[in-house]
FIVO-521741 format. One record per residue (C-alpha): residue in one letter; x, y, z. Coordinates in nm, 3 decimals, padded with zeros to 5 digits. Each point is the difference from the previous one (the first is absolute). Layout:
BEGIN
   type         X         Y         Z
      A         X         Y         Z
...
END
This chain:
BEGIN
   type         X         Y         Z
      M   -03.659    00.813    03.890
      D   -00.031   -00.151    00.349
      F    00.176    00.277    00.196
      L    00.003    00.366   -00.077
      P    00.382    00.100   -00.017
      I    00.069    00.321    00.210
      F    00.282    00.166    00.189
      V   -00.084    00.099    00.358
      D    00.167    00.265    00.212
      I    00.111   -00.126    00.345
      R    00.276    00.226    00.104
      N    00.000    00.068    00.367
      R   -00.325   -00.207    00.037
      N   -00.060   -00.292    00.232
      C    00.004   -00.333   -00.185
      V   -00.050   -00.331    00.219
      V    00.200   -00.319   -00.089
      V   -00.130   -00.327    00.216
      G    00.286   -00.259    00.007
      G    00.366   -00.004    00.110
      G    00.155   -00.242   -00.258
      E    00.176    00.045   -00.313
      L   -00.284    00.059   -00.212
      A   -00.094    00.296    00.249
      A    00.364    00.144   -00.032
      R   -00.012    00.003   -00.389
      K   -00.346    00.188    00.021
      I    00.128    00.240    00.259
      A    00.326    00.079   -00.207
      L   -00.243    00.087   -00.267
      L   -00.230    00.214    00.184
      L    00.304    00.200    00.149
      R    00.126    00.065   -00.364
      A   -00.345    00.191   -00.042
      G    00.046    00.194    00.315
      A   -00.265   -00.171    00.206
      R    00.023   -00.002    00.382
      I   -00.075   -00.371    00.067
      T   -00.166   -00.181    00.306
      V    00.134   -00.350    00.041
      V   -00.229   -00.244    00.210
      S    00.163   -00.342    00.076
      P    00.097   -00.157    00.321
      Q    00.315   -00.088   -00.132
      L    00.232    00.130   -00.275
      C    00.244   -00.169   -00.220
      A    00.364    00.077    00.015
      E   -00.005    00.195   -00.354
      L   -00.333    00.226    00.144
      A    00.164    00.010    00.327
      E    00.326    00.156   -00.142
      L   -00.201    00.215   -00.246
      L   -00.188    00.152    00.297
      L    00.299    00.076    00.177
      E    00.145    00.175   -00.279
      Q   -00.305    00.216   -00.051
      K   -00.058    00.066    00.394
      H    00.174    00.343   -00.027
      R   -00.250    00.134   -00.271
      G   -00.314   -00.083    00.206
      V   -00.175   -00.142   -00.311
      I   -00.041   -00.357    00.102
      T   -00.205   -00.099    00.329
      H   -00.011   -00.363    00.138
      R   -00.286   -00.177    00.162
      A    00.113   -00.299    00.155
      E   -00.367   -00.136    00.016
      P   -00.263   -00.201   -00.177
      F   -00.174    00.177   -00.263
      H   -00.328    00.172    00.126
      P   -00.219    00.240   -00.228
      H    00.076    00.319    00.214
      H    00.344   -00.050   -00.169
      L   -00.145    00.131   -00.322
      D   -00.112    00.315    00.179
      N    00.126    00.313   -00.205
      A    00.148   -00.221   -00.289
      V   -00.030    00.075   -00.355
      L    00.130   -00.346   -00.127
      A    00.066   -00.348    00.162
      I    00.188   -00.297   -00.111
      A   -00.024   -00.352    00.146
      A    00.285   -00.216   -00.008
      T   -00.007   -00.270    00.256
      S    00.025   -00.368   -00.066
      D   -00.331   -00.040    00.182
      R   -00.291   -00.010   -00.245
      F   -00.244    00.083    00.273
      V    00.166    00.311    00.123
      N    00.017    00.120   -00.374
      R   -00.330   -00.040   -00.057
      E   -00.077    00.179    00.361
      V    00.204    00.304   -00.155
      S   -00.198   -00.021   -00.304
      E   -00.323    00.018    00.145
      A    00.074    00.252    00.240
      A    00.142    00.213   -00.295
      G   -00.312   -00.029   -00.185
      Q   -00.186    00.093    00.260
      T    00.137    00.336    00.050
      R    00.072    00.040   -00.375
      I    00.402    00.004    00.014
      P    00.162   -00.155   -00.325
      V    00.152   -00.339    00.114
      N    00.236   -00.244   -00.152
      V    00.038   -00.348    00.114
      V    00.321   -00.151   -00.110
      D   -00.077   -00.324   -00.226
      D   -00.384    00.025    00.027
      P   -00.123    00.207   -00.283
      A   -00.375   -00.070    00.109
      S    00.074    00.185    00.314
      C    00.135    00.290   -00.134
      S   -00.132    00.361   -00.104
      F    00.325    00.080   -00.169
      I    00.282   -00.200   -00.121
      M    00.392    00.079    00.002
      P    00.117   -00.008   -00.342
      S    00.384   -00.067   -00.121
      I    00.155    00.357   -00.018
      V    00.273    00.156   -00.225
      D    00.110    00.316    00.187
      R    00.165    00.290   -00.183
      S   -00.138    00.255    00.232
      P   -00.206    00.190   -00.066
      I   -00.070   -00.212   -00.287
      I   -00.166   -00.326    00.126
      V   -00.096   -00.300   -00.191
      A   -00.234   -00.246    00.179
      V   -00.080   -00.368   -00.171
      S   -00.269   -00.214    00.162
      S   -00.173   -00.301   -00.129
      G   -00.278    00.068    00.232
      G    00.089   -00.291    00.224
      A   -00.024   -00.255   -00.254
      S    00.386   -00.050   -00.053
      P    00.212    00.209    00.216
      V    00.334   -00.182   -00.159
      L   -00.119    00.097   -00.360
      A   -00.037    00.396    00.142
      R    00.353   -00.061    00.149
      L    00.169   -00.115   -00.340
      L   -00.195    00.263   -00.184
      R    00.164    00.238    00.251
      A    00.329   -00.128   -00.058
      R   -00.038    00.057   -00.396
      L   -00.085    00.373    00.076
      E    00.293    00.041    00.230
      T    00.207   -00.074   -00.270
      M   -00.207    00.232   -00.260
      I    00.003    00.296    00.218
      P    00.322    00.200    00.061
      A    00.040    00.131    00.353
      A    00.043    00.336   -00.104
      Y   -00.359    00.042   -00.085
      G   -00.042    00.099    00.344
      R    00.211    00.297   -00.059
      L   -00.161    00.062   -00.322
      A   -00.318    00.073    00.200
      V    00.140    00.200    00.232
      Y    00.116    00.234   -00.289
      A   -00.349   -00.007   -00.129
      A   -00.151    00.093    00.311
      N    00.262    00.283    00.071
      F   -00.084    00.159   -00.335
      R   -00.411   -00.084    00.007
      Q   -00.083    00.322    00.106
      R    00.193    00.190   -00.225
      V   -00.126   -00.177   -00.302
      K   -00.378    00.039    00.149
      L    00.057    00.363    00.007
      H    00.167    00.001   -00.358
      F   -00.297   -00.199   -00.167
      S   -00.355    00.110    00.072
      R   -00.152   -00.309   -00.186
      P    00.047   -00.356    00.165
      E    00.030   -00.166   -00.314
      K    00.315    00.227   -00.090
      R    00.138   -00.106    00.326
      R   -00.043   -00.368   -00.063
      L    00.169    00.049   -00.358
      F    00.284    00.180    00.147
      W    00.072   -00.270    00.272
      E   -00.048   -00.274   -00.263
      K    00.267    00.178   -00.212
      A    00.254    00.058    00.287
      L   -00.058   -00.336    00.175
      Q    00.057   -00.181   -00.326
      G    00.291    00.211   -00.125
      P    00.362    00.084    00.078
      F   -00.112    00.152    00.339
      A   -00.064   -00.366    00.130
      E    00.345   -00.116   -00.106
      M    00.170    00.278    00.160
      V   -00.138   -00.101    00.328
      F    00.057   -00.369   -00.029
      A    00.375    00.093   -00.100
      G    00.022    00.223    00.338
      R    00.030    00.342   -00.243
      D   -00.202    00.207    00.230
      Q    00.137    00.344   -00.131
      A   -00.071   -00.111   -00.337
      A   -00.346   -00.143    00.084
      N   -00.119    00.334    00.169
      E    00.144    00.215   -00.292
      Y   -00.165   -00.225   -00.245
      L   -00.327    00.012    00.178
      E    00.001    00.370    00.017
      R    00.082    00.033   -00.362
      L   -00.291   -00.227   -00.098
      L   -00.233    00.192    00.202
      E    00.093    00.357   -00.134
      G   -00.025   -00.139   -00.359
      E   -00.367   -00.105    00.041
      A   -00.289    00.250   -00.043
      D   -00.330    00.000    00.199
      E   -00.214   -00.064   -00.293
      C   -00.248   -00.290   -00.105
      P    00.197   -00.315   -00.081
      Q   -00.019   -00.120   -00.351
      G   -00.267   -00.264   -00.027
      E    00.079   -00.351   -00.190
      V   -00.165   -00.312   -00.076
      Y    00.158   -00.354    00.038
      L   -00.209   -00.254   -00.218
      V    00.112   -00.325    00.178
      G   -00.089   -00.347   -00.082
      A   -00.095   -00.192    00.310
      G    00.024   -00.341   -00.157
      P   -00.240   -00.287    00.039
      G   -00.061   -00.017    00.379
      D    00.318   -00.147    00.172
      P    00.160    00.288    00.158
      E    00.346   -00.149   -00.048
      L   -00.030    00.054   -00.365
      L    00.023    00.378    00.065
      T    00.307    00.182   -00.165
      F    00.247    00.177    00.216
      R   -00.091    00.309   -00.196
      A   -00.363   -00.046    00.067
      M    00.063   -00.033    00.379
      R    00.192    00.308   -00.006
      L   -00.264    00.218   -00.150
      M   -00.267   -00.173    00.204
      Q    00.178    00.127    00.313
      Q    00.015    00.368   -00.107
      A   -00.337    00.067   -00.162
      D   -00.246    00.249    00.139
      V   -00.309   -00.140   -00.156
      V   -00.075   -00.370   -00.130
      V   -00.263   -00.028   -00.287
      Y   -00.061   -00.395   -00.026
      D   -00.178   -00.255   -00.156
      R   -00.212   -00.300    00.102
      L    00.261   -00.260   -00.121
      V    00.287    00.157    00.258
      S   -00.012   -00.229    00.274
      P   -00.050    00.110    00.376
      E    00.351   -00.150    00.096
      I    00.153    00.231   -00.282
      L   -00.208    00.321    00.103
      D    00.108   -00.056    00.354
      M    00.395    00.063   -00.123
      V   -00.123    00.361   -00.124
      R    00.130    00.264    00.255
      R   -00.256    00.008    00.296
      D   -00.082    00.351   -00.005
      A   -00.049    00.023   -00.410
      A   -00.370    00.099   -00.091
      R   -00.199   -00.300   -00.159
      I   -00.220    00.022   -00.304
      Y   -00.179   -00.280   -00.126
      A   -00.059    00.002   -00.382
      G   -00.087   -00.391    00.009
      K   -00.124   -00.123   -00.342
      E   -00.219   -00.340   -00.088
      R   -00.158   -00.072   -00.309
      S   -00.273    00.212   -00.076
      K    00.030    00.159    00.357
      H    00.230    00.279    00.025
      V    00.022    00.203    00.327
      M    00.180    00.254   -00.182
      P    00.020    00.048   -00.386
      Q    00.325    00.004   -00.160
      E   -00.016    00.345   -00.110
      S   -00.069    00.105    00.366
      I    00.322   -00.191    00.084
      N    00.193    00.206   -00.228
      D   -00.148    00.315    00.099
      L    00.051   -00.097    00.385
      L    00.375   -00.092   -00.086
      V    00.049    00.347   -00.164
      R   -00.183    00.183    00.295
      L    00.206   -00.143    00.263
      A    00.314    00.049   -00.165
      K   -00.057    00.369   -00.055
      E   -00.067    00.023    00.390
      G    00.342   -00.099    00.045
      K   -00.059   -00.366    00.099
      R    00.224   -00.302   -00.076
      V   -00.261   -00.221   -00.153
      L    00.023   -00.370   -00.010
      R   -00.199   -00.163   -00.245
      L    00.001   -00.346    00.097
      K   -00.128   -00.268   -00.246
      G   -00.030   -00.376   -00.001
      G    00.248   -00.175   -00.203
      D    00.160    00.224   -00.276
      P   -00.150    00.330   -00.060
      F    00.088   -00.024   -00.396
      I   -00.163   -00.333   -00.019
      F   -00.362    00.029   -00.036
      G    00.025    00.267    00.314
      R   -00.076    00.303   -00.195
      G    00.310    00.143    00.127
      G    00.066    00.144   -00.355
      E   -00.307    00.198    00.013
      E    00.104    00.158    00.338
      I    00.346    00.106   -00.067
      E   -00.130    00.160   -00.347
      T   -00.230    00.217    00.217
      L    00.269    00.068    00.238
      A    00.252    00.081   -00.273
      S   -00.247    00.240   -00.178
      E   -00.034    00.183    00.346
      G    00.376    00.025    00.023
      I   -00.003   -00.196    00.326
      P    00.326   -00.192    00.077
      F   -00.060   -00.387    00.026
      Q    00.193   -00.310    00.043
      V   -00.113   -00.360   -00.106
      V    00.101   -00.301    00.183
      P   -00.074   -00.342   -00.180
      G   -00.141   -00.271    00.224
      I   -00.036   -00.389   -00.056
      T   -00.296   -00.044   -00.212
      A   -00.270   -00.248    00.088
      A    00.080   -00.210   -00.309
      T    00.379   -00.071    00.123
      G   -00.109    00.013    00.382
      A   -00.280   -00.246   -00.008
      A    00.142   -00.238   -00.282
      S    00.314   -00.044    00.209
      Y   -00.160   -00.050    00.334
      A   -00.227   -00.239   -00.184
      G    00.285   -00.197   -00.147
      I   -00.083    00.094   -00.342
      P    00.277    00.108   -00.241
      L   -00.127    00.228   -00.261
      T    00.244   -00.099   -00.255
      H    00.194   -00.357    00.004
      R    00.207   -00.129   -00.273
      D   -00.215   -00.332   -00.025
      Y   -00.336    00.195    00.016
      A   -00.013    00.338   -00.101
      Q    00.227    00.264   -00.170
      S   -00.199    00.312    00.035
      C   -00.246    00.154    00.239
      I   -00.267    00.245   -00.033
      F   -00.205    00.224    00.251
      V   -00.341    00.110   -00.075
      T   -00.286    00.133    00.209
      G   -00.333   -00.194    00.023
      H   -00.236    00.305   -00.064
      L    00.025    00.316   -00.162
      K   -00.108    00.352    00.044
      D   -00.362   -00.116   -00.114
      G   -00.017   -00.280    00.221
      S    00.047   -00.245   -00.314
      V    00.255   -00.276   -00.054
      N    00.074    00.101   -00.345
      L    00.367   -00.125   -00.047
      D    00.239   -00.117   -00.298
      W   -00.105   -00.362    00.015
      P    00.215   -00.116   -00.292
      M    00.306    00.148    00.163
      L   -00.093   -00.122    00.338
      A   -00.068   -00.385   -00.127
      R    00.354   -00.079   -00.095
      R    00.224   -00.295    00.091
      N    00.261    00.020    00.221
      Q   -00.098    00.311    00.185
      T   -00.122    00.085    00.325
      I   -00.311    00.217    00.038
      V   -00.022    00.213    00.323
      V   -00.348    00.138    00.068
      Y   -00.020    00.300    00.236
      M   -00.370    00.094    00.140
      G   -00.151   -00.315   -00.197
      L   -00.201   -00.179    00.295
      L   -00.336    00.143   -00.124
      G    00.068   -00.070   -00.377
      L    00.171   -00.368    00.068
      P   -00.252   -00.175   -00.165
      E   -00.014    00.221   -00.334
      L    00.380    00.000    00.021
      C    00.032   -00.365   -00.028
      R   -00.280   -00.049   -00.255
      Q    00.180    00.247   -00.236
      L    00.351   -00.153    00.035
      V   -00.151   -00.336   -00.082
      A   -00.211    00.127   -00.299
      H    00.334    00.168   -00.134
      G    00.220   -00.309    00.012
      L    00.111   -00.112    00.339
      S   -00.082   -00.330    00.121
      A   -00.276   -00.019    00.280
      G    00.257   -00.217    00.182
      T    00.236    00.285    00.031
      P    00.139    00.033    00.323
      A   -00.142    00.327    00.193
      A    00.017    00.119    00.356
      I   -00.124    00.280    00.212
      V    00.150    00.153    00.304
      Q   -00.188    00.166    00.281
      Q    00.201    00.289    00.215
      G    00.344   -00.129   -00.129
      T    00.306    00.042    00.218
      T   -00.218    00.033    00.330
      R   -00.097   -00.241    00.259
      K   -00.365   -00.016   -00.147
      Q    00.150   -00.139   -00.330
      R   -00.196   -00.278   -00.185
      V    00.096   -00.160   -00.319
      L   -00.249   -00.182   -00.239
      T    00.135   -00.201   -00.293
      G   -00.211   -00.165   -00.297
      T   -00.045    00.075   -00.366
      L   -00.167    00.239   -00.196
      E   -00.312   -00.238   -00.006
      T    00.001   -00.047    00.377
      L    00.108    00.313    00.175
      P   -00.293    00.198   -00.014
      C   -00.197   -00.252    00.207
      L    00.274   -00.042    00.258
      T    00.028    00.342    00.054
      V   -00.387    00.037    00.047
      S    00.009   -00.296    00.244
      A    00.296    00.133    00.183
      K   -00.161    00.353    00.047
      L    00.312    00.198   -00.093
      I   -00.038    00.364    00.046
      P    00.245    00.291   -00.135
      P    00.281    00.062   -00.030
      T    00.086   -00.285   -00.215
      L    00.231   -00.077   -00.290
      I   -00.042   -00.264   -00.284
      I    00.287   -00.191   -00.162
      V   -00.077   -00.200   -00.310
      G    00.278   -00.222   -00.163
      E    00.194   -00.316    00.012
      V    00.202    00.151    00.289
      V   -00.299   -00.052    00.236
      R    00.107   -00.366   -00.006
      L    00.306    00.056    00.195
      H   -00.211    00.136    00.324
      Q   -00.039   -00.322    00.154
      R    00.372   -00.073    00.002
      L    00.129    00.361    00.067
      A   -00.268    00.142    00.254
      W    00.238    00.076    00.286
      F   -00.179    00.293    00.159
      Q   -00.275   -00.132    00.258
      P   -00.238    00.264    00.143
      G    00.000   -00.176    00.335
      G    00.366    00.084    00.028
      D    00.202   -00.334   -00.056
      M    00.192   -00.009   -00.327
      K   -00.079   -00.327   -00.174
      T    00.278   -00.176   -00.213
      A   -00.050   -00.068   -00.367
      A    00.015   -00.366    00.060
      E   -00.323   -00.031    00.200
      S   -00.305   -00.135   -00.169
      P   -00.287    00.228   -00.092
      A   -00.223   -00.208    00.266
      E    00.247    00.119    00.261
      R   -00.003    00.361   -00.113
      Q   -00.367    00.013    00.035
END
């Protein structure tokens, strides 16, 4: 984040705008909507600004200084905007504001700004601000235009209703978490629709009944077992996103990417239960007990796991404990690493010409060994997907060859699949272990063995650098 988004109260406080053109007029109009008192510094004013000053003259909220800028103009100011066509003057305003520690915005010059003006969706008292940090103002405006269509104007009236009822709710519920649950229930239910439809009396009566029917007691705790997918935040389900936004506390694993963790409700407590091979920050039994304890405290607990919680994620063990303790829970499937990484690597797990079945296995067992049903795995026309198999890769390849697969069987390993750090190495059962060592791959990785790996060179569409290549390009071009 290049800028910290904040909202500043400038009502009845002096703000200085240097400039008398159309840009200055637009900034002044925005400041007036926020209730500011404004000093305009400019020898001349454009027609639009002159008319605006004439309209506001009787209110006494705008003062015009018909003179060149001087640092003393910033005396007693809480904010400054430089909106002239003269870069030298704009820089002078920026430097003067910096010396007196006054927030300053210089139009079209992000490097001279201590704050920037976002694109705004105004549903007062609800305000939505969109900014690109000065990188692309046009993109910020396009996003704002999209938000304008998604946020009904009545949201402002809904906020006013909530403000008028807020004190009563606070007195009714002694626990902050119970108040939050009440408002979530109200604002996502019939009450909001009544306000949107202009049914004010019905909305008031509904809110009164809802409040009377809610007892001031410890809320019922619940656990959400949510699959976070293989890494790309865009692969999250709608349901996962909804539960991530309403949880009180999140217990997450090492495989949950920072980008996904950032999408959890900002004020939710975070507990790291990271797991690596032979290095568990929190043993599984302790995680199970933690989920139970938090839920019994009335918390809504988000158990966030990489991939899908029911495919080598030990999610079954966790909900067994919850069920035995009578804790309510929900399970939200996620895109597992096998489907996500394979798709982003351009390797179909099944294909009519290459494989008619697919099997998922884990590369190490509870005791750290690689002791799999090798005859069952070493079958023709089958794709093998191996989770957590990086350390045991040499043994995996040896055993598959020893049990009947050709040493030339295509094999691939995908590191950090679906993310911008994705790497894909392809070879054979004979060559892949050496290629992996040379490339210095690190977990998380996924191993794919089978004839479908041959399709990677033609179907690799995802390029971590950001460009999608076509299947017609040569392997050399993709390298």
